[in-house]
C-alpha positions as CSV (number, residue, x, y, z in Angstrom):
1,M,-45.3,132.0,121.2
2,T,-48.3,128.9,121.5
3,V,-47.5,125.4,121.0
4,P,-49.1,125.4,117.8
5,A,-46.4,127.2,116.5
6,A,-43.8,124.9,118.3
7,R,-45.2,122.2,116.9
8,N,-44.1,123.2,113.9
9,D,-40.3,122.4,115.1
10,P,-39.8,119.1,114.4
11,K,-37.1,118.4,117.6
12,L,-40.4,119.6,119.7
13,S,-43.4,118.1,118.0
14,R,-41.8,114.7,118.9
15,F,-43.7,115.3,122.8
16,P,-47.1,116.8,124.4
17,L,-46.4,120.1,124.8
18,R,-48.3,122.4,127.1
19,R,-47.3,126.2,127.9
20,L,-46.0,127.9,131.4
21,R,-46.6,131.8,131.6
22,L,-43.9,132.6,134.8
23,S,-44.4,135.5,135.9
24,M,-40.8,137.6,135.8
25,A,-40.2,140.8,137.6
26,D,-40.0,142.9,133.7
27,G,-43.0,140.9,132.5
28,T,-43.2,137.5,131.8
29,V,-41.5,133.8,130.5
30,S,-43.5,131.8,128.5
31,V,-41.9,128.6,128.3
32,V,-43.4,125.7,125.7
33,L,-42.4,122.8,127.7
34,P,-43.3,118.5,127.8
35,R,-46.4,117.2,129.1
36,G,-47.0,114.5,131.4
37,A,-43.2,115.0,132.6
38,T,-44.0,112.7,135.3
39,W,-45.1,110.0,132.4
40,M,-42.6,110.2,130.7
41,R,-40.3,110.5,134.7
42,R,-41.9,107.0,135.3
43,E,-40.6,105.5,132.3
44,A,-37.7,106.2,131.9
45,M,-37.2,104.3,135.2
46,A,-37.4,101.1,133.6
47,A,-35.4,101.9,129.9
48,P,-31.3,101.7,131.3
49,L,-30.6,105.1,131.9
50,D,-28.8,106.7,134.0
51,E,-31.6,109.1,135.5
52,P,-34.7,110.3,135.0
53,P,-35.4,113.4,132.4
54,Y,-35.3,115.8,134.8
55,W,-34.9,117.8,132.4
56,A,-38.3,117.9,130.9
57,D,-39.5,119.7,134.6
58,V,-39.8,123.3,136.2
59,W,-37.6,123.3,138.8
60,P,-38.0,126.3,142.1
61,A,-34.4,127.0,141.7
62,A,-34.4,127.5,137.9
63,V,-37.8,130.4,138.5
64,A,-35.6,131.3,141.7
65,I,-32.6,132.3,139.8
66,A,-34.7,133.3,136.7
67,R,-36.1,135.6,138.6
68,W,-33.5,137.3,140.2
69,L,-32.0,138.3,137.2
70,S,-35.1,139.7,135.7
71,R,-34.8,142.4,138.6
72,R,-31.4,142.7,137.6
73,R,-33.4,144.4,134.0
74,N,-30.1,144.8,132.0
75,L,-27.8,142.1,131.1
76,L,-26.4,143.7,127.4
77,G,-23.4,142.1,126.5
78,L,-22.1,139.4,129.3
79,R,-21.5,135.5,128.8
80,V,-24.4,133.3,130.4
81,L,-23.7,130.3,131.0
82,D,-26.3,128.1,131.6
83,L,-24.7,124.9,133.2
84,G,-26.3,121.2,133.2
85,C,-29.6,123.6,132.1
86,G,-32.6,120.9,131.5
87,L,-35.7,123.3,129.3
88,G,-33.1,126.6,130.6
89,V,-35.8,128.8,132.1
90,P,-32.4,130.9,133.8
91,G,-30.6,131.1,130.8
92,I,-33.8,131.7,128.8
93,A,-34.5,134.8,131.4
94,A,-30.8,136.1,130.4
95,A,-31.7,136.4,126.8
96,R,-34.1,137.5,126.6
97,C,-32.8,140.4,128.8
98,G,-30.1,141.3,126.2
99,A,-27.0,138.9,127.3
100,E,-25.4,136.0,124.7
101,V,-26.5,133.0,126.9
102,T,-24.6,130.0,126.3
103,F,-26.4,126.6,127.1
104,A,-25.3,123.1,127.8
105,D,-26.8,119.8,128.8
106,R,-25.6,116.6,127.7
107,Q,-29.6,115.7,126.9
108,P,-30.0,117.5,123.3
109,D,-33.8,117.3,123.3
110,A,-33.7,119.2,126.2
111,L,-31.3,122.0,124.2
112,A,-34.1,121.8,121.6
113,F,-36.2,123.2,124.2
114,A,-33.5,125.6,125.5
115,E,-33.1,127.0,122.8
116,W,-36.7,127.6,120.7
117,N,-37.5,129.3,123.6
118,A,-34.8,131.3,124.3
119,K,-35.4,133.2,120.5
120,H,-39.5,132.8,120.7
121,Q,-39.8,134.7,123.8
122,S,-41.3,138.4,124.3
123,P,-38.6,141.2,125.3
124,P,-39.1,142.6,129.0
125,R,-41.4,145.6,129.3
126,Q,-38.6,148.4,129.4
127,K,-36.6,146.7,126.1
128,L,-39.9,147.3,124.2
129,L,-40.5,151.0,125.8
130,M,-36.7,151.2,124.1
131,E,-37.1,149.9,121.5
132,P,-40.7,150.0,120.0
133,R,-39.7,149.4,116.6
134,G,-37.4,146.2,116.8
135,V,-35.2,144.1,118.7
136,N,-32.2,141.9,118.4
137,A,-32.7,138.3,118.1
138,P,-31.0,136.7,121.3
139,M,-27.3,135.4,120.9
140,V,-28.0,131.6,121.9
141,R,-26.2,129.1,121.4
142,C,-26.3,125.2,122.2
143,V,-23.4,122.6,123.4
144,V,-24.4,118.8,123.8
145,H,-22.2,118.3,127.2
146,D,-20.6,116.1,129.5
147,W,-19.9,118.1,132.1
148,H,-17.7,114.7,134.0
149,A,-16.2,114.0,130.6
150,A,-14.5,117.7,129.5
151,T,-14.7,121.0,130.8
152,L,-16.1,123.6,128.5
153,P,-14.3,125.7,126.7
154,G,-13.7,130.2,127.6
155,T,-14.5,132.1,130.5
156,F,-17.8,133.6,131.7
157,D,-20.1,136.3,133.2
158,L,-22.4,135.2,135.2
159,I,-23.2,131.0,135.7
160,C,-26.4,129.9,136.4
161,L,-26.5,126.8,138.0
162,A,-30.3,125.8,138.8
163,D,-31.1,121.8,141.3
164,V,-27.8,120.8,139.8
165,S,-25.6,119.4,143.3
166,Y,-28.2,116.8,144.0
167,R,-25.5,114.3,143.8
168,P,-22.2,114.7,144.8
169,V,-20.2,112.8,142.1
170,H,-21.7,116.0,140.3
171,H,-19.3,118.4,142.8
172,A,-15.6,117.5,142.0
173,P,-16.6,118.3,137.6
174,L,-19.0,121.1,138.8
175,L,-15.7,123.1,140.8
176,R,-13.8,122.1,137.9
177,H,-16.0,124.0,135.8
178,L,-16.2,127.6,138.0
179,R,-12.7,127.5,138.3
180,Q,-11.6,127.3,134.1
181,C,-14.6,129.2,133.6
182,L,-15.8,131.2,136.1
183,A,-14.4,134.9,135.0
184,D,-12.0,136.6,137.0
185,G,-15.1,139.8,137.4
186,G,-17.8,137.2,136.5
187,M,-20.2,136.3,139.5
188,C,-21.9,132.5,139.8
189,V,-25.7,131.7,140.9
190,H,-26.1,128.7,142.5
191,A,-29.6,127.8,144.1
192,D,-31.5,124.9,145.6
193,P,-34.3,123.8,147.4
194,E,-32.3,123.0,150.8
195,R,-30.6,119.7,150.0
196,R,-29.2,117.9,152.0
197,E,-26.8,116.2,149.2
198,S,-25.8,120.0,148.5
199,D,-24.4,121.2,151.8
200,G,-21.0,119.2,150.8
201,F,-21.5,121.0,147.4
202,L,-21.4,124.2,149.6
203,V,-19.3,123.9,152.0
204,Q,-16.2,123.3,149.5
205,L,-17.3,126.1,147.6
206,R,-17.5,128.5,150.4
207,R,-13.6,127.3,151.1
208,E,-12.1,128.7,147.3
209,F,-14.5,130.9,146.8
210,A,-16.4,134.3,148.9
211,T,-20.4,133.3,148.5
212,R,-23.3,134.7,150.1
213,E,-26.5,133.3,150.9
214,E,-29.8,134.4,151.0
215,L,-33.3,131.7,151.1
216,V,-36.6,133.2,148.5
217,E,-40.3,132.0,149.0
218,T,-40.8,130.8,145.3
219,H,-44.0,129.7,143.9
220,F,-45.4,128.9,140.3
221,E,-48.5,126.9,138.9
222,E,-49.5,125.1,141.6
223,T,-45.4,124.6,143.5
224,R,-44.6,126.8,146.5
225,R,-40.9,126.0,147.2
226,Q,-38.1,127.6,149.9
227,V,-34.9,128.2,147.5
228,R,-31.8,128.6,148.6
229,M,-29.9,131.1,146.7
230,T,-25.7,131.6,147.0
231,F,-24.2,134.1,145.3
232,V,-20.4,133.2,143.9
233,A,-17.8,135.9,143.1
234,R,-14.0,134.8,143.0
235,N,-13.3,137.7,145.4
236,P,-15.6,139.5,148.3
237,K,-14.9,143.5,146.5
238,V,-16.5,141.4,143.4
239,L,-19.2,139.9,145.3
240,E,-20.6,143.1,146.9
241,Q,-19.9,144.9,143.1
242,W,-23.0,142.0,141.6
243,H,-24.6,142.8,144.8
244,E,-24.7,146.7,144.4
245,V,-26.4,146.5,140.7
246,R,-29.1,144.8,142.1
247,R,-31.3,147.8,142.5
248,P,-34.6,148.6,140.3
249,H,-33.3,150.9,137.8
250,A,-29.0,149.6,137.1
251,T,-28.0,148.8,134.8
252,A,-25.3,145.4,134.8
253,P,-21.1,145.6,135.3
254,T,-20.8,145.2,132.4
255,A,-17.8,142.6,131.3
256,T,-15.0,144.8,131.0
257,D,-16.1,147.0,134.3
258,E,-15.9,144.2,135.7
259,A,-12.8,142.8,134.8
260,T,-11.4,146.2,136.1
261,R,-12.5,146.9,139.2
262,S,-11.2,142.8,140.3
263,Q,-7.7,144.1,139.2
């Protein structure tokens, strides 16, 4: 994947582009993104928008989730929702590991980058060894979605929330999505750089769901940040089952397995 290739896409070519390589447990995720996101934010501040185009940056929380996903190695067949995806780094990592990924964001430009990057990844090293003569194209769909206005239909085995609880007004819509969209045997991964604004959301999560937290040091390029990762499931048993398959050579549970175990 290269910047010149991305310039052939009319949706991406409207932006000055750059390439970012992110090291993962199973290789490298290469992401094409807008160059000069700081300038884009400054320009947006003068425009009548709700907030700057945060989607144009890669955030430490997104990288932390993507690296966690890459350590699972095999996500074949899992239904993954990257909600408020922005550039979609977690969903991109999930797609290259075999998941069926839904990117949801209210910004069409963000979805254009997420989709293009997901479809132009080199597969993990392990997958190349298993399928040296060809790898199936990732199953990706993009939904223009305002989570305040509606809840996405369907359920998902894994929901990724990468630094999306930074405003209290977001908390109720996010909780509504978890109540309705998280499969019985599924898990949600919420990550944030220990934002005070996210503390209230986590308090609400603990009231309704089983949770587990850990802090991870996340760094890429010149960025280094401690990220709080919160794993969320409907009950402690399901949460424990998901963590059991985090061993390096284990495979992720299928949706059928998870639903059966949770009964």
